[in-house]
N, CA and C atoms as a LAMMPS dump frame, in Angstrom:
ITEM: TIMESTEP
0
ITEM: NUMBER OF ATOMS
663
ITEM: BOX BOUNDS ff ff ff
-5.0000000000000000e+02 5.0000000000000000e+02
-5.0000000000000000e+02 5.0000000000000000e+02
-5.0000000000000000e+02 5.0000000000000000e+02
ITEM: ATOMS id mol type element x y z
1 1 1 N -22.457 -5.269 8.885
2 1 2 C -21.646 -5.952 9.775
3 1 3 C -22.057 -5.736 11.207
4 2 1 N -22.259 -6.794 11.86
5 2 2 C -22.71 -6.629 13.412
6 2 3 C -21.584 -6.176 14.092
7 3 1 N -21.736 -5.292 15.155
8 3 2 C -20.767 -4.796 16.081
9 3 3 C -20.147 -6.063 16.822
10 4 1 N -18.923 -5.802 17.35
11 4 2 C -18.272 -6.932 18.117
12 4 3 C -19.029 -7.283 19.26
13 5 1 N -19.137 -8.459 19.806
14 5 2 C -19.838 -8.802 20.865
15 5 3 C -18.937 -9.778 21.854
16 6 1 N -19.12 -9.719 23.111
17 6 2 C -18.375 -10.67 24.056
18 6 3 C -18.852 -12.034 23.569
19 7 1 N -17.798 -12.963 23.37
20 7 2 C -18.033 -14.361 23.133
21 7 3 C -18.463 -15.154 24.406
22 8 1 N -18.648 -16.42 24.21
23 8 2 C -19.169 -17.328 25.229
24 8 3 C -18.191 -17.357 26.54
25 9 1 N -17.022 -17.016 26.189
26 9 2 C -15.947 -17.081 27.283
27 9 3 C -15.739 -15.734 27.877
28 10 1 N -16.359 -14.68 27.334
29 10 2 C -16.337 -13.379 28.05
30 10 3 C -15.316 -12.562 27.367
31 11 1 N -14.75 -12.89 26.16
32 11 2 C -13.845 -12.101 25.456
33 11 3 C -14.35 -11.417 24.213
34 12 1 N -13.873 -10.077 23.915
35 12 2 C -14.254 -9.503 22.676
36 12 3 C -12.949 -8.865 22.1
37 13 1 N -12.67 -9.066 20.758
38 13 2 C -11.563 -8.554 20.096
39 13 3 C -11.842 -7.222 19.469
40 14 1 N -11.15 -6.235 19.713
41 14 2 C -11.601 -4.795 19.444
42 14 3 C -10.32 -4.228 18.502
43 15 1 N -10.88 -3.372 17.625
44 15 2 C -9.986 -2.389 16.942
45 15 3 C -8.769 -3.167 16.048
46 16 1 N -9.285 -4.209 15.366
47 16 2 C -8.308 -4.772 14.431
48 16 3 C -7.915 -3.87 13.271
49 17 1 N -6.719 -4.127 12.782
50 17 2 C -6.254 -3.325 11.59
51 17 3 C -5.894 -4.351 10.396
52 18 1 N -6.482 -4.437 9.355
53 18 2 C -6.235 -5.393 8.292
54 18 3 C -5.588 -4.994 7.193
55 19 1 N -4.502 -5.718 6.913
56 19 2 C -3.683 -5.512 5.646
57 19 3 C -3.766 -6.65 4.685
58 20 1 N -3.996 -6.468 3.525
59 20 2 C -4.189 -7.507 2.471
60 20 3 C -3.043 -7.523 1.431
61 21 1 N -2.477 -8.646 1.273
62 21 2 C -1.483 -9.026 0.218
63 21 3 C -1.889 -9.903 -0.84
64 22 1 N -1.805 -9.575 -2.136
65 22 2 C -1.941 -10.451 -3.162
66 22 3 C -0.671 -10.472 -4.049
67 23 1 N -0.459 -11.644 -4.511
68 23 2 C 0.661 -11.793 -5.658
69 23 3 C -0.08 -11.979 -6.875
70 24 1 N -0.05 -11.102 -7.855
71 24 2 C -1.064 -11.023 -8.937
72 24 3 C -0.518 -11.955 -10.025
73 25 1 N -1.385 -12.771 -10.464
74 25 2 C -0.979 -13.726 -11.623
75 25 3 C -0.768 -12.906 -12.927
76 26 1 N 0.145 -13.265 -13.706
77 26 2 C 0.499 -12.538 -14.892
78 26 3 C 1.354 -11.334 -14.87
79 27 1 N 1.889 -11.137 -13.666
80 27 2 C 2.538 -9.764 -13.386
81 27 3 C 3.836 -9.709 -14.213
82 28 1 N 4.494 -10.758 -14.747
83 28 2 C 5.7 -10.565 -15.298
84 28 3 C 5.603 -9.816 -16.699
85 29 1 N 4.643 -10.166 -17.495
86 29 2 C 4.383 -9.388 -18.721
87 29 3 C 3.949 -7.977 -18.424
88 30 1 N 3.028 -7.856 -17.453
89 30 2 C 2.452 -6.622 -17.25
90 30 3 C 3.624 -5.615 -16.78
91 31 1 N 4.555 -6.147 -15.868
92 31 2 C 5.523 -5.238 -15.21
93 31 3 C 6.475 -4.761 -16.24
94 32 1 N 6.817 -5.588 -17.232
95 32 2 C 7.729 -5.05 -18.273
96 32 3 C 7.145 -3.844 -18.859
97 33 1 N 5.86 -3.8 -19.236
98 33 2 C 5.227 -2.676 -19.883
99 33 3 C 5.027 -1.413 -18.93
100 34 1 N 4.67 -1.892 -17.611
101 34 2 C 4.494 -0.737 -16.764
102 34 3 C 5.807 -0.016 -16.402
103 35 1 N 6.978 -0.857 -16.201
104 35 2 C 8.328 -0.149 -16.148
105 35 3 C 8.558 0.629 -17.201
106 36 1 N 8.424 0.143 -18.419
107 36 2 C 8.715 1.162 -19.58
108 36 3 C 8.005 2.291 -19.643
109 37 1 N 6.51 2.188 -19.257
110 37 2 C 5.778 3.398 -19.29
111 37 3 C 6.192 4.47 -18.126
112 38 1 N 6.411 3.943 -16.963
113 38 2 C 6.789 4.841 -15.919
114 38 3 C 8.048 5.744 -16.194
115 39 1 N 9.041 4.843 -16.625
116 39 2 C 10.362 5.449 -16.789
117 39 3 C 10.11 6.397 -18.004
118 40 1 N 9.47 6.118 -19.056
119 40 2 C 9.188 7.079 -20.225
120 40 3 C 8.591 8.303 -19.654
121 41 1 N 7.536 8.262 -18.76
122 41 2 C 6.812 9.395 -18.3
123 41 3 C 7.851 10.122 -17.376
124 42 1 N 8.737 9.412 -16.576
125 42 2 C 9.547 10.255 -15.746
126 42 3 C 10.595 11.096 -16.596
127 43 1 N 10.918 10.557 -17.776
128 43 2 C 11.969 11.2 -18.62
129 43 3 C 11.291 12.131 -19.264
130 44 1 N 9.98 12.517 -19.248
131 44 2 C 9.217 13.548 -19.96
132 44 3 C 9.051 13.239 -21.363
133 45 1 N 9.159 12.101 -21.786
134 45 2 C 8.901 11.681 -23.284
135 45 3 C 7.413 11.698 -23.567
136 46 1 N 6.598 11.954 -22.725
137 46 2 C 5.074 12.021 -22.963
138 46 3 C 4.739 13.458 -23.158
139 47 1 N 5.645 14.41 -23.054
140 47 2 C 5.395 15.864 -23.137
141 47 3 C 4.995 16.583 -21.883
142 48 1 N 4.879 15.703 -20.764
143 48 2 C 4.356 16.376 -19.591
144 48 3 C 5.602 16.974 -18.707
145 49 1 N 6.845 16.784 -19.257
146 49 2 C 8.068 17.404 -18.458
147 49 3 C 8.357 16.399 -17.325
148 50 1 N 9.594 16.56 -16.995
149 50 2 C 10.015 15.538 -16.018
150 50 3 C 9.272 15.654 -14.692
151 51 1 N 8.923 14.541 -14.106
152 51 2 C 8.119 14.528 -12.811
153 51 3 C 8.775 13.895 -11.722
154 52 1 N 8.604 14.291 -10.476
155 52 2 C 8.936 13.611 -9.464
156 52 3 C 7.503 13.079 -8.893
157 53 1 N 7.211 11.805 -9.356
158 53 2 C 5.949 11.202 -8.997
159 53 3 C 5.44 11.135 -7.68
160 54 1 N 6.598 10.84 -6.767
161 54 2 C 6.288 10.618 -5.359
162 54 3 C 5.838 11.807 -4.637
163 55 1 N 6.532 12.935 -4.869
164 55 2 C 6.178 14.167 -4.196
165 55 3 C 5.117 14.95 -4.866
166 56 1 N 4.842 14.565 -6.112
167 56 2 C 3.797 15.326 -6.854
168 56 3 C 2.597 14.438 -7.277
169 57 1 N 2.337 13.632 -6.156
170 57 2 C 1.365 12.528 -6.564
171 57 3 C -0.244 13.04 -6.791
172 58 1 N -0.415 14.163 -6.406
173 58 2 C -1.796 14.695 -6.649
174 58 3 C -2.148 15.287 -8.017
175 59 1 N -1.01 15.519 -8.872
176 59 2 C -1.121 16.277 -10.001
177 59 3 C -1.718 15.4 -11.178
178 60 1 N -1.851 14.178 -10.995
179 60 2 C -2.417 13.511 -12.124
180 60 3 C -3.026 12.03 -11.568
181 61 1 N -3.385 11.204 -12.5
182 61 2 C -3.966 9.815 -12.176
183 61 3 C -3.357 8.879 -13.158
184 62 1 N -2.346 8.053 -12.772
185 62 2 C -1.66 7.136 -13.533
186 62 3 C -2.615 6.004 -13.995
187 63 1 N -3.693 5.697 -13.134
188 63 2 C -4.595 4.681 -13.341
189 63 3 C -5.638 4.913 -14.461
190 64 1 N -5.654 6.051 -15.046
191 64 2 C -6.58 6.319 -16.125
192 64 3 C -5.794 6.466 -17.484
193 65 1 N -4.502 6.372 -17.349
194 65 2 C -3.739 6.237 -18.603
195 65 3 C -4.34 5.19 -19.59
196 66 1 N -4.394 5.472 -20.846
197 66 2 C -4.817 4.446 -21.794
198 66 3 C -3.589 3.541 -22.175
199 67 1 N -3.564 2.477 -21.419
200 67 2 C -2.472 1.437 -21.692
201 67 3 C -2.949 0.152 -21.311
202 68 1 N -2.696 -0.866 -22.017
203 68 2 C -3.203 -2.338 -21.628
204 68 3 C -2.637 -2.743 -20.168
205 69 1 N -1.553 -2.484 -19.847
206 69 2 C -0.939 -2.877 -18.615
207 69 3 C -1.508 -2.124 -17.378
208 70 1 N -1.799 -0.813 -17.732
209 70 2 C -2.57 0.042 -16.668
210 70 3 C -4.024 -0.493 -16.469
211 71 1 N -4.722 -0.853 -17.714
212 71 2 C -6.091 -1.413 -17.468
213 71 3 C -5.928 -2.719 -16.658
214 72 1 N -5.074 -3.584 -17.014
215 72 2 C -4.764 -4.721 -16.127
216 72 3 C -4.627 -4.519 -14.669
217 73 1 N -3.8 -3.561 -14.436
218 73 2 C -3.659 -3.268 -13
219 73 3 C -4.852 -2.639 -12.319
220 74 1 N -5.446 -1.793 -13.004
221 74 2 C -6.71 -1.212 -12.483
222 74 3 C -7.691 -2.26 -12.212
223 75 1 N -7.829 -3.226 -12.919
224 75 2 C -8.79 -4.272 -12.743
225 75 3 C -8.495 -5.049 -11.613
226 76 1 N -7.158 -5.44 -11.466
227 76 2 C -6.663 -6.149 -10.198
228 76 3 C -6.795 -5.485 -9.059
229 77 1 N -6.539 -4.121 -9.009
230 77 2 C -6.732 -3.346 -7.825
231 77 3 C -8.234 -3.234 -7.332
232 78 1 N -9.098 -3.268 -8.375
233 78 2 C -10.456 -3.097 -8.069
234 78 3 C -11.006 -4.563 -7.459
235 79 1 N -10.417 -5.569 -8.052
236 79 2 C -10.932 -6.909 -7.331
237 79 3 C -10.313 -7.006 -5.992
238 80 1 N -9.141 -6.446 -5.787
239 80 2 C -8.457 -6.674 -4.413
240 80 3 C -9.242 -5.712 -3.543
241 81 1 N -9.803 -4.635 -3.978
242 81 2 C -10.502 -3.777 -3.02
243 81 3 C -11.912 -4.624 -2.697
244 82 1 N -12.517 -5.154 -3.662
245 82 2 C -13.749 -6.055 -3.355
246 82 3 C -13.45 -7.192 -2.459
247 83 1 N -12.313 -7.809 -2.509
248 83 2 C -11.921 -8.869 -1.547
249 83 3 C -11.651 -8.269 -0.2
250 84 1 N -11.174 -7.025 -0.183
251 84 2 C -11.029 -6.376 1.315
252 84 3 C -12.285 -6.153 1.825
253 85 1 N -13.243 -5.552 1.143
254 85 2 C -14.459 -5.077 1.634
255 85 3 C -15.357 -6.396 2.16
256 86 1 N -15.278 -7.377 1.284
257 86 2 C -16.008 -8.617 1.65
258 86 3 C -15.357 -9.236 3.059
259 87 1 N -14.107 -9.176 3.173
260 87 2 C -13.424 -9.74 4.258
261 87 3 C -13.888 -8.874 5.511
262 88 1 N -14.132 -7.613 5.355
263 88 2 C -14.527 -6.729 6.435
264 88 3 C -16.05 -6.798 6.705
265 89 1 N -16.758 -7.673 6.052
266 89 2 C -18.02 -7.937 6.183
267 89 3 C -19.166 -6.819 5.732
268 90 1 N -18.628 -6.04 4.722
269 90 2 C -19.535 -4.986 4.041
270 90 3 C -20.327 -5.569 2.887
271 91 1 N -21.533 -5.833 3.218
272 91 2 C -22.456 -6.608 2.309
273 91 3 C -23.282 -5.738 1.357
274 92 1 N -23.293 -4.371 1.638
275 92 2 C -24.032 -3.423 0.867
276 92 3 C -23.102 -2.854 -0.263
277 93 1 N -23.549 -2.232 -1.251
278 93 2 C -22.818 -1.739 -2.31
279 93 3 C -21.88 -0.529 -1.896
280 94 1 N -20.647 -0.566 -2.154
281 94 2 C -19.729 0.61 -1.93
282 94 3 C -19.049 1.051 -3.26
283 95 1 N -19.107 2.334 -3.46
284 95 2 C -18.838 2.834 -4.683
285 95 3 C -17.507 3.696 -4.437
286 96 1 N -16.514 3.466 -5.268
287 96 2 C -15.13 4.182 -4.917
288 96 3 C -14.438 4.497 -6.268
289 97 1 N -13.543 5.499 -6.127
290 97 2 C -12.793 5.827 -7.315
291 97 3 C -11.345 5.655 -7.014
292 98 1 N -10.472 5.314 -8.027
293 98 2 C -8.99 5.061 -7.745
294 98 3 C -8.182 6.118 -8.389
295 99 1 N -7.167 6.537 -7.553
296 99 2 C -6.222 7.437 -8.043
297 99 3 C -4.77 6.967 -7.81
298 100 1 N -3.98 6.946 -8.848
299 100 2 C -2.679 6.341 -8.609
300 100 3 C -1.524 7.087 -9.067
301 101 1 N -0.314 6.827 -8.645
302 101 2 C 0.812 7.557 -8.988
303 101 3 C 2.131 6.627 -8.896
304 102 1 N 3.125 6.82 -9.617
305 102 2 C 4.361 6.053 -9.753
306 102 3 C 5.293 6.409 -8.693
307 103 1 N 6.209 5.56 -8.202
308 103 2 C 7.314 5.998 -7.36
309 103 3 C 8.552 5.321 -7.998
310 104 1 N 9.491 6.113 -8.339
311 104 2 C 10.899 5.515 -8.665
312 104 3 C 11.97 5.934 -7.678
313 105 1 N 12.27 4.772 -7.003
314 105 2 C 13.19 5.026 -5.902
315 105 3 C 14.713 4.653 -6.28
316 106 1 N 15.564 5.597 -6.421
317 106 2 C 16.99 5.124 -6.882
318 106 3 C 17.827 5.071 -5.394
319 107 1 N 19.053 4.739 -5.582
320 107 2 C 19.91 4.475 -4.359
321 107 3 C 19.714 5.675 -3.382
322 108 1 N 19.364 5.35 -2.192
323 108 2 C 19.163 6.329 -0.981
324 108 3 C 17.819 6.841 -0.874
325 109 1 N 16.953 6.762 -2.013
326 109 2 C 15.575 7.134 -1.788
327 109 3 C 14.739 6.321 -0.852
328 110 1 N 13.905 7.014 -0.038
329 110 2 C 13.045 6.492 0.868
330 110 3 C 11.747 7.343 0.936
331 111 1 N 10.722 6.853 1.664
332 111 2 C 9.46 7.622 1.91
333 111 3 C 9.347 7.75 3.444
334 112 1 N 9.234 8.902 4.04
335 112 2 C 8.948 9.275 5.373
336 112 3 C 7.797 8.501 5.844
337 113 1 N 7.681 8.305 7.192
338 113 2 C 6.431 7.849 7.784
339 113 3 C 5.269 8.704 7.339
340 114 1 N 4.276 8.204 6.87
341 114 2 C 3.15 8.908 6.375
342 114 3 C 1.814 8.173 6.304
343 115 1 N 0.665 8.822 6.186
344 115 2 C -0.624 8.086 5.849
345 115 3 C -1.186 8.929 4.732
346 116 1 N -2.434 8.547 4.162
347 116 2 C -2.976 9.102 3.089
348 116 3 C -4.425 9.676 3.422
349 117 1 N -4.385 10.933 3.903
350 117 2 C -5.528 11.532 4.25
351 117 3 C -6.564 11.542 2.984
352 118 1 N -7.77 11.757 3.418
353 118 2 C -9.063 11.87 2.487
354 118 3 C -9.28 10.539 1.631
355 119 1 N -8.7 9.446 1.908
356 119 2 C -8.952 8.376 1.256
357 119 3 C -9.511 7.265 2.287
358 120 1 N -9.979 6.221 1.734
359 120 2 C -10.628 5.016 2.623
360 120 3 C -9.582 3.953 2.72
361 121 1 N -9.03 3.564 1.585
362 121 2 C -8.048 2.523 1.509
363 121 3 C -6.862 3.07 0.688
364 122 1 N -5.723 2.53 1.039
365 122 2 C -4.365 2.912 0.245
366 122 3 C -3.748 1.675 0.05
367 123 1 N -2.905 1.692 -1.084
368 123 2 C -2.132 0.414 -1.377
369 123 3 C -0.931 0.754 -2.217
370 124 1 N -0.285 -0.284 -2.472
371 124 2 C 1.061 -0.184 -3.443
372 124 3 C 1.092 -1.425 -4.276
373 125 1 N 1.428 -1.186 -5.612
374 125 2 C 1.624 -2.339 -6.474
375 125 3 C 3.261 -2.42 -6.881
376 126 1 N 3.909 -3.427 -6.701
377 126 2 C 5.462 -3.399 -6.91
378 126 3 C 5.722 -3.916 -8.271
379 127 1 N 6.312 -2.985 -9.11
380 127 2 C 6.697 -3.366 -10.459
381 127 3 C 8.087 -3.897 -10.574
382 128 1 N 9.126 -3.304 -9.958
383 128 2 C 10.488 -3.602 -9.905
384 128 3 C 11.003 -3.507 -8.487
385 129 1 N 11.692 -4.649 -7.906
386 129 2 C 12.245 -4.632 -6.729
387 129 3 C 13.619 -5.077 -6.711
388 130 1 N 14.763 -4.349 -6.357
389 130 2 C 15.97 -5.038 -6.335
390 130 3 C 16.174 -6.341 -5.604
391 131 1 N 16.845 -7.212 -6.309
392 131 2 C 16.916 -8.654 -5.733
393 131 3 C 17.985 -8.712 -4.637
394 132 1 N 17.687 -9.501 -3.669
395 132 2 C 18.51 -9.873 -2.616
396 132 3 C 19.257 -8.666 -2.067
397 133 1 N 18.358 -7.589 -1.751
398 133 2 C 18.903 -6.309 -1.332
399 133 3 C 19.359 -6.447 0.114
400 134 1 N 20.732 -6.369 0.464
401 134 2 C 21.038 -6.444 1.802
402 134 3 C 21.877 -5.047 2.216
403 135 1 N 21.985 -4.863 3.508
404 135 2 C 22.661 -3.705 4.072
405 135 3 C 24.098 -3.867 3.781
406 136 1 N 24.834 -2.801 3.258
407 136 2 C 26.28 -2.946 3.087
408 136 3 C 26.903 -3.32 4.342
409 137 1 N 28.136 -3.913 4.2
410 137 2 C 28.949 -4.323 5.374
411 137 3 C 29.178 -3.266 6.341
412 138 1 N 29.357 -1.931 5.81
413 138 2 C 29.773 -0.919 6.73
414 138 3 C 28.64 -0.37 7.482
415 139 1 N 27.308 -0.817 7.11
416 139 2 C 26.126 -0.296 7.803
417 139 3 C 25.763 -1.187 8.879
418 140 1 N 24.834 -0.599 9.782
419 140 2 C 24.341 -1.534 10.909
420 140 3 C 23.587 -2.647 10.295
421 141 1 N 23.586 -3.871 10.931
422 141 2 C 22.905 -5.086 10.37
423 141 3 C 21.494 -5.067 10.194
424 142 1 N 20.776 -4.294 11.098
425 142 2 C 19.448 -4.435 11.086
426 142 3 C 18.639 -3.612 10.077
427 143 1 N 19.441 -2.771 9.122
428 143 2 C 18.801 -2.176 8.045
429 143 3 C 17.862 -3.11 7.225
430 144 1 N 16.855 -2.624 6.712
431 144 2 C 15.831 -3.453 5.789
432 144 3 C 15.618 -2.713 4.577
433 145 1 N 16.608 -2.632 3.764
434 145 2 C 16.582 -1.958 2.513
435 145 3 C 15.369 -2.234 1.644
436 146 1 N 14.644 -1.25 1.044
437 146 2 C 13.51 -1.584 0.264
438 146 3 C 12.376 -2.12 0.839
439 147 1 N 12.281 -2.369 2.139
440 147 2 C 11.047 -2.947 2.739
441 147 3 C 10.035 -1.807 3.16
442 148 1 N 8.858 -2.265 3.569
443 148 2 C 7.971 -1.228 3.969
444 148 3 C 7.359 -1.803 5.352
445 149 1 N 7.274 -0.735 6.076
446 149 2 C 6.901 -0.972 7.542
447 149 3 C 5.594 -0.236 7.896
448 150 1 N 4.611 -0.986 8.623
449 150 2 C 3.446 -0.478 9.054
450 150 3 C 3.458 -0.338 10.573
451 151 1 N 2.804 0.737 11.074
452 151 2 C 2.984 1.016 12.634
453 151 3 C 1.559 0.908 13.198
454 152 1 N 1.513 0.362 14.398
455 152 2 C 0.281 0.388 15.287
456 152 3 C -0.353 1.645 15.296
457 153 1 N -1.639 1.717 14.868
458 153 2 C -2.323 3.127 14.974
459 153 3 C -2.662 3.434 16.389
460 154 1 N -2.672 2.586 17.208
461 154 2 C -3.03 2.917 18.81
462 154 3 C -1.842 3.396 19.444
463 155 1 N -1.715 4.69 19.541
464 155 2 C -0.658 5.336 20.182
465 155 3 C -0.154 4.655 21.479
466 156 1 N 1.014 4.188 21.512
467 156 2 C 1.598 3.643 22.816
468 156 3 C 0.889 2.361 23.348
469 157 1 N 0.302 1.701 22.416
470 157 2 C -0.428 0.388 22.857
471 157 3 C 0.521 -0.568 23.39
472 158 1 N 1.805 -0.478 23.023
473 158 2 C 2.779 -1.644 23.474
474 158 3 C 3.546 -1.186 24.631
475 159 1 N 3.16 -0.104 25.269
476 159 2 C 3.827 0.378 26.468
477 159 3 C 3.879 -0.599 27.737
478 160 1 N 2.823 -1.379 27.748
479 160 2 C 2.724 -2.265 28.939
480 160 3 C 2.866 -3.829 28.455
481 161 1 N 3.302 -4.006 27.137
482 161 2 C 3.414 -5.342 26.789
483 161 3 C 4.488 -6.144 27.41
484 162 1 N 4.314 -7.432 27.605
485 162 2 C 5.322 -8.273 28.097
486 162 3 C 5.549 -9.424 27.314
487 163 1 N 6.537 -10.233 27.413
488 163 2 C 6.79 -11.347 26.511
489 163 3 C 5.609 -12.211 26.284
490 164 1 N 5.553 -12.441 24.953
491 164 2 C 4.299 -13.266 24.546
492 164 3 C 2.953 -12.557 24.242
493 165 1 N 2.949 -11.22 24.815
494 165 2 C 1.734 -10.369 24.407
495 165 3 C 1.823 -9.974 22.968
496 166 1 N 0.753 -10.231 22.23
497 166 2 C 0.775 -9.833 20.764
498 166 3 C 0.897 -8.248 20.613
499 167 1 N 0.827 -7.523 21.491
500 167 2 C 0.87 -6.068 21.501
501 167 3 C 2.273 -5.499 21.451
502 168 1 N 3.18 -6.486 21.628
503 168 2 C 4.702 -6.015 21.95
504 168 3 C 5.208 -5.401 20.74
505 169 1 N 4.841 -5.763 19.648
506 169 2 C 5.505 -5.25 18.305
507 169 3 C 4.635 -4.217 17.811
508 170 1 N 5.215 -2.975 17.798
509 170 2 C 4.461 -1.88 17.395
510 170 3 C 4.669 -1.56 15.856
511 171 1 N 5.607 -2.519 15.109
512 171 2 C 5.85 -2.416 13.738
513 171 3 C 5.689 -3.702 13.082
514 172 1 N 5.097 -3.67 11.778
515 172 2 C 5.082 -4.855 10.906
516 172 3 C 5.748 -4.5 9.731
517 173 1 N 6.652 -5.23 9.286
518 173 2 C 7.525 -5.123 8.041
519 173 3 C 7.488 -6.136 7.136
520 174 1 N 7.305 -5.749 5.779
521 174 2 C 6.968 -6.778 4.578
522 174 3 C 8.225 -6.351 3.662
523 175 1 N 8.74 -7.394 3.04
524 175 2 C 9.776 -7.124 2.005
525 175 3 C 9.054 -7.582 0.698
526 176 1 N 8.616 -6.716 -0.099
527 176 2 C 7.839 -6.898 -1.216
528 176 3 C 8.563 -7.57 -2.409
529 177 1 N 8.01 -8.288 -3.299
530 177 2 C 8.513 -8.861 -4.52
531 177 3 C 7.682 -8.259 -5.704
532 178 1 N 8.309 -8.28 -6.843
533 178 2 C 7.431 -7.813 -8.071
534 178 3 C 6.343 -8.686 -8.224
535 179 1 N 5.018 -7.783 -8.325
536 179 2 C 3.857 -8.579 -8.565
537 179 3 C 2.882 -8.502 -7.269
538 180 1 N 3.574 -8.107 -6.177
539 180 2 C 2.909 -7.883 -4.905
540 180 3 C 1.89 -6.668 -5.026
541 181 1 N 0.832 -6.671 -4.576
542 181 2 C -0.097 -5.682 -4.229
543 181 3 C -0.531 -5.689 -2.689
544 182 1 N -0.378 -4.726 -2.097
545 182 2 C -0.709 -4.457 -0.644
546 182 3 C -1.792 -3.514 -0.559
547 183 1 N -2.827 -3.798 0.419
548 183 2 C -3.869 -2.881 0.58
549 183 3 C -4.091 -2.554 2.099
550 184 1 N -4.353 -1.416 2.544
551 184 2 C -4.566 -1.145 3.992
552 184 3 C -5.412 -0.01 4.197
553 185 1 N -5.88 0.184 5.357
554 185 2 C -6.559 1.478 5.755
555 185 3 C -5.778 2.622 5.514
556 186 1 N -6.374 3.619 4.898
557 186 2 C -5.54 4.828 4.465
558 186 3 C -5.104 5.533 5.644
559 187 1 N -5.722 5.459 6.941
560 187 2 C -5.063 6.12 8.115
561 187 3 C -3.796 5.511 8.615
562 188 1 N -3.527 4.27 8.075
563 188 2 C -2.323 3.563 8.706
564 188 3 C -1.097 4.239 8.439
565 189 1 N -0.225 4.577 9.381
566 189 2 C 1.135 5.162 9.153
567 189 3 C 2.065 3.967 8.624
568 190 1 N 2.939 4.464 7.58
569 190 2 C 3.85 3.378 6.885
570 190 3 C 5.062 4.333 6.529
571 191 1 N 6.089 3.443 6.398
572 191 2 C 7.396 3.991 6.04
573 191 3 C 8.061 3.041 5.055
574 192 1 N 8.614 3.664 3.928
575 192 2 C 9.34 2.773 3.012
576 192 3 C 10.783 3.041 3.287
577 193 1 N 11.448 1.927 3.528
578 193 2 C 12.983 1.994 3.819
579 193 3 C 13.77 2.383 2.71
580 194 1 N 14.989 2.874 2.895
581 194 2 C 15.747 3.366 1.687
582 194 3 C 16.172 2.232 0.826
583 195 1 N 16.232 2.625 -0.511
584 195 2 C 16.669 1.676 -1.471
585 195 3 C 18.288 1.635 -1.431
586 196 1 N 18.839 0.667 -1.123
587 196 2 C 20.485 0.847 -1.01
588 196 3 C 21.143 -0.001 -2.223
589 197 1 N 20.255 -0.209 -3.243
590 197 2 C 20.89 -0.788 -4.445
591 197 3 C 21.013 0.264 -5.57
592 198 1 N 21.729 -0.289 -6.619
593 198 2 C 21.871 0.555 -7.809
594 198 3 C 20.69 0.368 -8.857
595 199 1 N 19.893 -0.716 -8.569
596 199 2 C 18.729 -0.914 -9.287
597 199 3 C 17.634 0.015 -8.789
598 200 1 N 16.757 0.368 -9.72
599 200 2 C 15.642 1.098 -9.278
600 200 3 C 14.568 0.332 -8.654
601 201 1 N 13.881 0.916 -7.659
602 201 2 C 12.694 0.261 -7.11
603 201 3 C 11.563 1.102 -7.683
604 202 1 N 10.641 0.358 -8.319
605 202 2 C 9.56 0.94 -8.908
606 202 3 C 8.33 0.399 -8.446
607 203 1 N 7.372 1.409 -8.101
608 203 2 C 6.094 0.837 -7.493
609 203 3 C 4.98 1.948 -8.027
610 204 1 N 3.723 1.343 -7.892
611 204 2 C 2.665 2.281 -8.215
612 204 3 C 1.636 2.301 -6.964
613 205 1 N 1.56 3.465 -6.38
614 205 2 C 0.76 3.523 -5.145
615 205 3 C -0.538 4.172 -5.557
616 206 1 N -1.655 3.91 -4.69
617 206 2 C -2.932 4.189 -5.087
618 206 3 C -3.817 4.538 -3.845
619 207 1 N -4.903 5.252 -4.059
620 207 2 C -5.898 5.503 -2.992
621 207 3 C -7.174 5.115 -3.476
622 208 1 N -8.083 4.425 -2.741
623 208 2 C -9.376 4.154 -3.096
624 208 3 C -10.203 5.078 -2.187
625 209 1 N -10.87 6.117 -2.948
626 209 2 C -11.637 7.213 -2.306
627 209 3 C -13.14 6.902 -2.483
628 210 1 N -13.877 6.898 -1.419
629 210 2 C -15.347 6.677 -1.524
630 210 3 C -16.128 7.758 -2.171
631 211 1 N -17.063 7.309 -3.079
632 211 2 C -17.965 8.291 -3.48
633 211 3 C -19.196 8.182 -2.6
634 212 1 N -19.369 9.229 -1.864
635 212 2 C -20.139 9.251 -0.694
636 212 3 C -21.618 8.802 -0.961
637 213 1 N -22.203 8.112 0.009
638 213 2 C -23.636 7.597 0.108
639 213 3 C -24.103 7.78 1.596
640 214 1 N -25.267 8.091 1.664
641 214 2 C -25.818 8.049 3.028
642 214 3 C -25.91 6.654 3.639
643 215 1 N -25.918 5.635 2.652
644 215 2 C -25.93 4.298 3.308
645 215 3 C -24.674 3.904 4.012
646 216 1 N -23.626 4.63 3.823
647 216 2 C -22.42 4.396 4.677
648 216 3 C -22.477 4.929 6.066
649 217 1 N -23.523 5.727 6.522
650 217 2 C -23.673 6.053 7.943
651 217 3 C -24.045 5.034 8.702
652 218 1 N -23.283 4.796 9.814
653 218 2 C -23.468 3.697 10.858
654 218 3 C -24.93 3.865 11.304
655 219 1 N -25.675 2.856 11.507
656 219 2 C -27.016 2.871 12.191
657 219 3 C -26.991 2.835 13.601
658 220 1 N -27.597 3.788 14.324
659 220 2 C -27.585 3.88 15.805
660 220 3 C -28.383 2.589 16.288
661 221 1 N -27.88 2.115 17.439
662 221 2 C -28.626 1.114 18.075
663 221 3 C -29.896 1.466 18.768
């Protein structure tokens, strides 16, 4: 991919951050099986013992489990990664591996702001999301239960923004639905808002980690 250049009017757009969303076809059937599998694994019926998937995400890899729904999801994630790399203009072969884990968020559960070190891309697939989740009347009205927020990686870039400036919003928030897969650069800080429903919020997060090649090294001008 060619480096950015000034256009004919003298402008150059630098340091964009790309997030990709796909609503996967056929997710209804797959999600029923994924939910069954995740809850069974959490209950320890697989013989692995009860797990807190979210905090123990490095102890295994859900995406290598021998299950038709997992195979479907793994294929969908790989195709989404390919779409992301094509959009970025990477025309040479890129080799990566996937590592995934489940998140089961009950009432009050959330994920602190964090990123995913040692990966190239990160993402989440949404299996079950509480319907029409709203903040309880006794809470402040700007709560966004169950949403995910992403934060501008350029520290304090919005400090000098004025009305109409695209840099004014340092946060981007999305309310996922079942079947959504999101993909973003692994360095990007994100926060999962609390689940305020009695329904479980179930998702499968993953990292795409590059298998290193010298071809990835930028060529010096």
